[in-house]
C-alpha positions in Angstrom: 86.8 123.9 140.6 84.5 126.2 140.2 85.1 128.2 143.3 89.1 127.7 142.5 88.5 128.9 138.7 86.0 131.9 140.2 89.1 132.7 143.4 91.5 133.1 140.2 89.2 135.1 137.8 88.7 137.4 140.6 91.8 138.2 141.5 93.5 139.0 137.8 89.9 140.5 137.3 90.4 140.4 133.1 92.3 138.0 131.2 92.0 135.6 128.3 91.1 132.1 128.8 94.4 130.4 127.7 96.0 132.6 130.8 93.9 131.5 132.8 94.1 127.8 132.0 97.5 128.0 132.3 97.7 129.9 135.7 95.0 126.6 136.8 96.9 124.1 135.1 93.5 123.3 133.6 92.6 122.1 130.0 91.6 125.4 128.4 88.3 123.6 126.7 87.2 122.8 130.2 87.8 126.5 131.6 85.9 128.1 128.9 83.0 126.0 129.2 83.0 126.3 133.2 83.0 129.7 132.4 80.0 130.3 130.1 77.9 128.3 132.4 79.2 130.3 135.5 78.2 133.2 133.2 74.5 132.3 133.1 73.6 131.8 136.5 73.6 136.1 137.6 77.5 136.2 138.4 79.1 139.6 137.7 80.9 137.5 135.3 81.1 138.2 131.4 83.2 135.7 128.7 83.9 137.4 125.7 85.5 136.3 122.3 88.4 138.4 120.7 90.1 137.7 117.4 91.6 138.6 114.0 88.3 139.5 112.2 90.0 139.6 108.7 92.6 136.5 109.6 89.1 134.5 110.8 87.6 135.5 107.4 90.9 134.4 105.7 90.4 131.0 107.3 86.5 130.4 106.9 87.0 131.2 103.4 89.9 128.7 103.0 87.6 125.8 104.8 84.2 126.6 102.4 86.7 126.4 99.1 88.2 122.9 100.4 85.0 121.9 101.0 83.6 122.6 98.0 86.3 121.4 96.0 86.2 117.7 98.2 82.1 117.7 97.3 82.9 118.3 93.6 85.5 115.1 93.8 83.2 112.8 96.1 80.1 110.9 95.2 77.5 112.8 93.6 74.8 115.0 94.2 71.3 113.0 94.7 68.0 114.6 94.8 65.9 114.4 98.4 64.6 111.1 99.3 66.9 109.4 96.9 69.4 108.2 99.3 68.9 106.0 102.4 70.9 104.0 105.0 72.9 104.0 108.3 75.5 106.5 106.7 72.9 109.6 105.5 74.8 113.0 104.3 74.5 116.3 105.3 76.6 119.4 104.1 79.2 118.7 101.7 81.1 116.4 103.4 81.3 112.9 101.4 80.2 110.2 104.5 82.2 106.5 103.8 79.8 103.7 104.4 77.5 101.6 102.5 75.2 103.7 99.9 72.5 101.9 99.3 69.5 104.2 96.4 66.1 104.1 97.7 63.7 101.9 95.4 64.1 99.0 93.3 67.3 100.1 91.3 70.2 100.8 93.7 73.2 102.6 91.3 76.8 102.9 92.5 79.7 103.5 91.0 80.8 106.7 88.0 77.6 105.3 85.9 75.1 107.6 84.1 71.3 106.0 84.5 68.5 107.2 82.4 64.6 106.1 82.2 62.3 106.0 85.0 64.8 105.7 87.9 67.4 108.6 86.8 68.9 110.8 89.6 68.9 114.4 89.7 71.8 116.8 89.6 74.7 116.8 87.5 74.5 113.0 85.8 77.4 113.0 83.2 80.9 111.7 84.7 83.9 109.7 83.0 83.3 105.9 82.4 82.4 103.3 79.8 79.7 102.0 81.4 75.7 103.4 81.1 72.4 101.8 82.4 69.7 102.8 80.1 66.4 102.5 81.6 65.0 100.5 84.3 68.0 98.0 84.8 70.3 96.9 87.4 73.6 98.5 87.3 77.2 97.0 87.7 78.5 97.3 91.3 81.7 99.3 91.2 84.6 97.9 92.9 85.0 99.2 96.0 87.8 101.4 96.7 89.6 102.4 100.2 88.2 106.0 101.9 90.5 109.2 101.3 92.1 110.0 104.5 90.2 112.5 106.7 91.7 116.5 106.1 92.4 118.5 109.1 91.0 121.9 107.9 92.3 123.5 110.7 95.5 122.9 112.1 97.2 124.1 115.6 95.9 126.9 116.6 97.9 130.6 115.2 99.1 128.0 112.7 98.6 128.2 108.8 98.1 124.1 108.3 94.1 125.2 107.2 95.5 126.0 103.8 96.4 122.7 102.7 96.1 119.0 104.7 98.7 117.0 103.4 101.0 118.0 105.7 101.0 120.0 108.7 102.3 124.0 108.4 106.5 124.0 109.7 106.6 126.4 112.3 109.3 129.0 111.4 112.9 129.3 113.5 112.1 130.9 116.6 114.0 134.5 117.2 116.8 134.3 119.5 119.4 136.5 121.4 121.4 136.9 124.2 121.1 138.5 127.6 119.6 142.2 127.0 118.9 141.5 123.3 115.5 142.8 122.6 113.0 140.4 120.5 110.0 141.7 118.5 106.6 139.8 118.4 102.8 139.7 117.7 100.8 139.0 120.5 97.4 136.7 120.5 95.3 139.8 119.8 97.1 141.5 117.0 99.6 143.3 119.6 103.1 144.5 118.3 105.4 143.9 121.1 109.7 143.4 122.3 110.4 141.8 124.7 114.0 142.5 126.6 115.7 139.9 128.5 117.4 142.5 130.9 118.6 140.1 133.0 119.1 136.9 134.9 120.6 136.1 138.3 121.6 132.4 139.3 121.6 131.1 141.6 119.3 134.1 143.6 119.5 132.6 146.7 120.3 135.6 148.8 117.1 137.2 147.2 115.1 134.8 148.2 116.0 134.0 151.4 116.0 137.6 152.3 112.2 137.4 150.6 111.4 135.3 153.3 111.3 132.0 152.1 113.5 129.0 152.8 115.4 126.8 150.2 114.6 123.1 150.4 117.9 121.0 150.9 119.2 120.5 147.3 117.8 122.9 145.2 118.2 126.7 144.4 116.6 129.9 143.1 116.7 131.7 139.3 115.2 135.3 139.0 115.0 136.6 135.4 114.1 140.2 134.7 112.4 140.8 131.6 110.5 144.0 130.3 107.7 144.3 127.5 106.8 146.6 125.6 103.5 147.6 122.9 104.6 149.4 119.7 100.6 148.8 118.6 97.2 150.4 119.0 96.2 147.0 120.8 96.5 147.1 125.0 99.0 143.6 125.9 95.8 142.1 128.6 97.8 139.1 129.9 100.7 139.0 132.1 103.7 139.4 130.3 105.7 136.6 131.9 102.5 134.1 132.5 104.4 131.6 130.5 108.0 132.6 131.0 110.2 129.6 131.2 113.8 128.5 131.5 114.9 125.5 129.7 117.1 123.0 130.4 120.2 121.5 128.6 117.5 118.2 127.9 114.8 121.0 126.8 112.7 120.2 129.8 110.5 123.4 130.7 111.1 125.0 133.9 108.0 127.1 135.1 108.0 130.1 137.2 107.1 129.6 140.9 104.3 131.5 143.2 106.3 134.0 145.1 107.4 137.4 144.7 109.7 139.8 145.7 109.5 143.1 147.4 112.9 143.6 146.5 112.1 142.5 142.7 108.7 143.7 141.5 107.1 141.1 139.6 105.1 141.7 136.6 101.3 143.4 136.9 99.1 142.1 134.3 97.9 144.1 131.2 100.7 146.8 129.0 98.6 149.9 127.3 99.5 151.1 124.4 103.3 153.0 124.2 104.3 151.4 127.3 107.1 149.5 128.5 106.5 146.9 131.6 109.3 145.4 133.2 108.9 142.9 136.1 110.9 140.1 138.0 110.3 136.3 137.2 111.3 133.4 140.5 112.0 130.0 139.6 112.7 127.3 141.7 115.2 124.3 140.7 117.3 121.7 141.4 121.1 123.0 142.5 122.4 120.9 139.8 120.0 121.4 137.0 122.1 123.5 133.8 119.8 126.2 132.2 120.9 126.8 128.4 117.6 129.6 127.1 115.1 131.2 128.7 111.7 130.8 126.5 109.0 133.3 126.4 105.2 132.2 125.0 101.6 133.9 124.8 100.2 130.4 125.4 101.6 126.9 125.9 102.4 125.1 122.5 101.9 128.4 120.2 105.4 127.8 118.4 104.4 130.4 116.0 105.1 133.4 118.9 108.1 131.7 119.9 111.0 133.7 121.5 113.9 132.3 123.2 117.7 133.6 125.2 120.4 131.6 124.9 122.1 131.7 128.2 124.2 128.9 128.1 127.3 130.8 128.5 126.4 132.7 131.8 
């Protein structure tokens, strides 16, 4: 698997980890872990990270604010040594489970304790019961723990801002053949993609390039152009995740072939440049195609572009 991974990296030269994973059909996390390990073996390989710095700062600030609010509404702070048991807490997140106080007088529930066994930290809470001196506190009725909150959400979404429900993705920009649609790339690039042409069927082009079609299958060729309007280079392959969408919503991924008469896309588009290329697909001759879909990485609903070709 490492040899296959390195072969792809050598061919691509420079690429994002999701692009490499998509090309090889591997899990992004496995690719990242393998590349990080391989980079420590002396190979001429560097694994880097790029991000929207302000976006990451905003996400971290939102997560810290949420953690602080949860800490304020959860178990009361305790001095070191006052908490023991199988579920010790670290950090601002409450951990459900038995919470036995050390010492001869275990206390649970919203009670204020005074006397020689007083808890350190904030002690004033709402409630009708107070325990004074070395007495046993009345146990509180058990309360079901709140469901865990997902503070981050899916990549590229704003679900980290709230945990009660996932953020609904905005509708994908939609066009027809000839339409140019705009979107922001993974690194903040301002790009537009134009669906120039769809050739369906393209069997004559496929066979002219020296390929053979199995019985019952046809080929489709899609011509697109990507323009980089920003100041950040678009480092990926423009049609890495360009798909055909069938009538039942199933995706058809591109075939690993290229034609000299219809040149493929090349890796990367510099600021101010426009790059075009052709993508080839092979599918069942009876399959009905309704749309062409572009995403920068699998499952990225925030940056999806869609062209309706159902009338072709």
